[in-house]
C-alpha positions, 0 to 999 in steps of 0.5 A, a space after each residue: 475511475 477504473 484505476 481508482 477502483 483497482 488501486 483501492 482493491 490492491 491497497 486493501 489486499 496489501 494492507 491485509 497481507 502486511 497485517 497478517 505478516 505483522 501478527 507472525 511472532 517469528 517475523 516480529 522478533 526481527 523486524 516490523 513491516 511498515 508502509 505508506 500509500 499515497 493516492 495521486 491525481 492521475 490527471 496531473 502528470 507532474 504529480 504522478 512523476 513526483 510521487 
């Protein structure tokens, strides 16, 4: 549960930062930043390793 809350907070901060970067016209002229986040079951070591 501790890791879940930390991961959600990190994800929110990361999304905000990427959103800010994507609003910068100088950056948008050359590239657009995209990303994906997948939450895995921390109790399943096989899934954690695969991801």
